[in-house]
N, C-alpha and C positions, 0 to 999 in steps of 0.2 A: 396480511400482506400490504405492502405500500403501494401506493398508486404509481403508475409510470411518470406522472409528473413530478411526483415527491422524489424520484430517483433521477431526475435530469440533471445534467452536471451544474447548470445554474443554480438551480434549486438546492442541490448539496453544497455548492460553494456558500451560498447565503445563509444556509444552517450551521456550516462550518465556522464561518466568521462570527455569526451570533452567539455560538457556543463560546468561541474563544473570547469574546468581548465579555461575554457573562462571568466567565471563569476567572479572568485576570484583569484587574483594573490597569495594571501597568501595560500589559499587552493591548487592552482596548484603546489607550493614549498612543500606543505606536502605531496601531492599525488607523487611527484618525491622522496622525501625522504623516504616514507613508502614502495613504490613498487606496484607492480600490485594488483589490489583489487582481494580477493579471496571469493567473494560473493559464497554461497551454497544455492541453490534454493531445498527446500524439496518436494519431490514428494506429489502431493495432496493439497498444500499450495498455494491458490490463492493469487498473489500479493497484490490486491486490499483489500482482507480480512485481509491479514496480516498487512497491513499499517493502516487499520481502527482499528484493535484489539489493535496496538501498540499505536496509538493516545488515545484511549479511557482508556487504561490502565495506561498510563502516567498521566491522568488528575484525575483520582478517584481510590478508593480502588478497590482490586481485586474482592471482591464479587459484588460489586456495578457494576463494569465493565462487569463481566460475564452476570449478569442480563440484562442490557442494551443490549448487543450484541445478548443475546438470543431472546430479543423481537425483535431487528432489523431484525435477521435471520427469525423470524416468519412472517414478513411482505410479503414474498413470498412463505409462506408455509412452511418455515423451512429449505430451501436449503441453498447453500452457498450464503455468501453475494457477491453480485456483483454490480457494479456501476449502472447498469441500473434499479435495484430494488430500489437504493436509490434516483435515479432521479425521478422514477415514483411514489415514495411516497409522500403523501402531506405533508405539514409543519406540519399539526396538527398529522398526523401518526407518524412522526418522534419525534415530541415533546413527545407524549404519550410513546414512548420507554424509555424516560428519558434523 
């Protein structure tokens, strides 16, 4: 299990930027040109839920995305969307969400 400091937002950002720089020289040059990342994490927003929401909303219309995300959130009783809930859901249950 990772240490708490390894999961701190600043540490995760540094690791993410280092990975991106190492994975793509063009992206590394762009990172150098643009400067430090100013990610802002809003209180109460879970990163996994934000990522899932962004992906769903990019693929389909807003109303359909909202309906699908509401059904996925209901899989665990209406709480926050978490990776463990998605992993625990059956393929059939996820397909039924849309």
